[in-house]
C-alpha positions in Angstrom: 6.6 -3.6 -9.3 9.9 -5.5 -9.9 9.3 -7.8 -6.2 5.9 -9.0 -7.2 6.7 -12.3 -8.2 3.6 -14.3 -6.6 2.0 -11.8 -4.1 -1.3 -11.2 -5.6 -1.5 -7.8 -3.6 1.7 -6.4 -5.1 0.7 -7.4 -8.5 -2.8 -5.8 -8.3 -1.2 -2.5 -7.0 0.8 -2.8 -10.2 -2.6 -3.2 -12.2 -3.9 0.0 -10.5 -0.7 1.7 -11.7 1.3 1.8 -8.5 3.9 0.4 -7.3 5.5 -1.5 -4.9 7.7 0.5 -2.0 9.0 -1.0 1.0 10.6 0.8 3.8 14.2 -0.4 4.7 14.7 -0.5 8.5 17.6 -2.9 9.9 16.0 -5.7 12.1 12.3 -4.8 11.6 9.7 -6.3 9.3 7.6 -4.1 7.5 4.6 -4.2 5.4 5.3 -3.6 1.7 3.3 -0.8 0.7 1.9 0.4 -3.1 2.8 4.0 -3.8 0.9 5.9 -6.3 2.4 9.1 -8.0 2.2 12.1 -6.5 3.1 10.3 -2.9 -0.5 8.2 -2.2 0.6 5.4 0.0 -1.3 2.3 1.6 -0.4 -1.3 2.3 -0.9 -3.5 -0.5 -2.9 -6.1 1.2 -5.2 -3.2 2.8 -5.6 -2.2 -0.7 -6.2 -5.2 -2.2 -8.8 -6.7 0.5 -10.4 -3.0 0.4 -11.3 -3.7 -3.0 -11.6 -6.9 -3.6 -13.7 -8.2 -0.6 -17.5 -6.8 0.1 -16.1 -5.6 3.1 -14.5 -2.2 3.0 -11.3 -2.1 5.0 -11.2 0.6 8.0 -8.3 3.0 7.1 -9.6 3.3 3.3 -13.0 4.2 4.9 -11.8 6.3 7.3 -9.6 8.1 4.7 -12.4 8.2 1.6 -15.0 10.0 4.8 -12.2 12.2 5.9 -13.9 12.9 9.2 -13.1 16.7 10.3 -11.7 16.3 13.7 -10.2 19.5 16.0 -6.6 19.9 14.5 -5.6 22.2 17.6 -1.4 21.1 17.6 0.5 23.5 16.0 3.5 21.2 14.7 2.1 19.1 11.7 4.0 16.0 12.9 2.0 15.7 15.8 -1.0 16.6 14.3 -0.7 13.3 11.6 -0.4 11.2 14.6 -3.1 12.6 17.1 -5.3 12.7 13.4 -4.4 8.6 13.2 -5.8 8.7 17.4 -8.3 10.7 16.8 -10.1 8.5 14.0 -9.4 5.0 15.5 -6.7 4.3 14.6 -3.2 3.5 16.2 0.3 4.9 15.1 2.4 2.2 14.7 5.2 3.2 12.5 7.2 6.7 13.3 10.7 7.7 11.7 12.0 10.4 10.3 13.3 10.1 6.6 15.0 12.5 4.6 14.1 15.7 7.1 10.4 14.3 7.1 8.4 12.4 9.5 6.7 9.0 7.9 4.7 6.9 9.9 2.0 4.0 9.6 -1.8 4.0 11.1 -2.9 0.8 12.2 -7.0 0.0 12.5 -8.3 -2.5 14.5 -8.7 -5.2 11.3 -5.3 -4.7 10.4 -5.1 -2.3 7.8 -2.4 0.9 7.2 -1.9 3.3 5.5 0.4 6.3 5.7 -0.3 8.8 8.4 0.6 12.0 6.1 -1.9 10.4 3.1 -4.6 9.5 5.7 -4.3 13.4 7.1 -4.6 14.7 3.9 -7.1 13.1 3.0 -9.1 12.2 -0.7 -9.3 15.8 -1.6 -5.4 16.6 -1.7 -4.5 16.4 -5.0 -1.1 14.2 -4.0 -3.4 11.8 -2.7 -5.2 12.2 -6.8 -3.9 8.6 -8.4 -5.1 6.9 -5.7 -8.1 8.2 -5.4 -8.4 7.9 -8.9 -7.0 4.3 -8.4 -9.9 3.7 -5.6 -12.7 4.7 -7.5 -12.0 2.4 -10.6 -13.9 -0.1 -9.3 -10.9 -2.7 -10.5 -10.6 -6.4 -8.9 -7.8 -8.4 -9.3 -7.3 -10.2 -11.9 -4.4 -13.4 -11.6 -1.7 -12.8 -14.1 -2.2 -16.0 -17.0 0.7 -18.2 -16.7 2.2 -19.2 -19.7 0.9 -22.2 -21.8 3.2 -24.7 -22.8 3.3 -26.8 -25.7 2.9 -30.4 -25.3 6.4 -32.0 -24.0 7.8 -28.5 -24.0 10.5 -27.9 -21.1 10.5 -25.1 -18.9 12.9 -22.6 -18.8 16.0 -23.6 -16.9 16.8 -21.1 -14.1 20.6 -19.8 -13.9 21.4 -22.7 -11.4 20.2 -25.3 -13.8 21.3 -24.0 -16.8 25.0 -24.4 -14.9 24.4 -28.1 -14.1 22.9 -28.9 -17.9 26.2 -27.4 -19.4 
């Protein structure tokens, strides 16, 4: 979770045992994902909002319920896309990474989940860590700031250190 900084969604991802991951595409702003061991991936703020408010996000509600939808298409890549549409989402990103299709399914409330994760559902063993995090009931805990003693100065940043020398 090297990039978390002050982003509560990234911090919460780490608190649940996930790691922050980003898809790097030139000229495209993509959402930061929370990735779990085995491959479960969900957009960080989708996970944060789902677990820290009374109202659950559409993406994770559909994932939890994993409704059976007629799967008549032969090619897996197209099946995942059709499944997203069939459960009320919209495919917002579709690209090929290392020979495998990758994409995101976005719902009306703005929540997003990886197409493959949504398609495979919570019973797939690859999603076990994500399911465990969702079932943990954990809430966001803001990191405690280090308290400074009396007139103790905050640590110098690299540029400030150079100026001080």
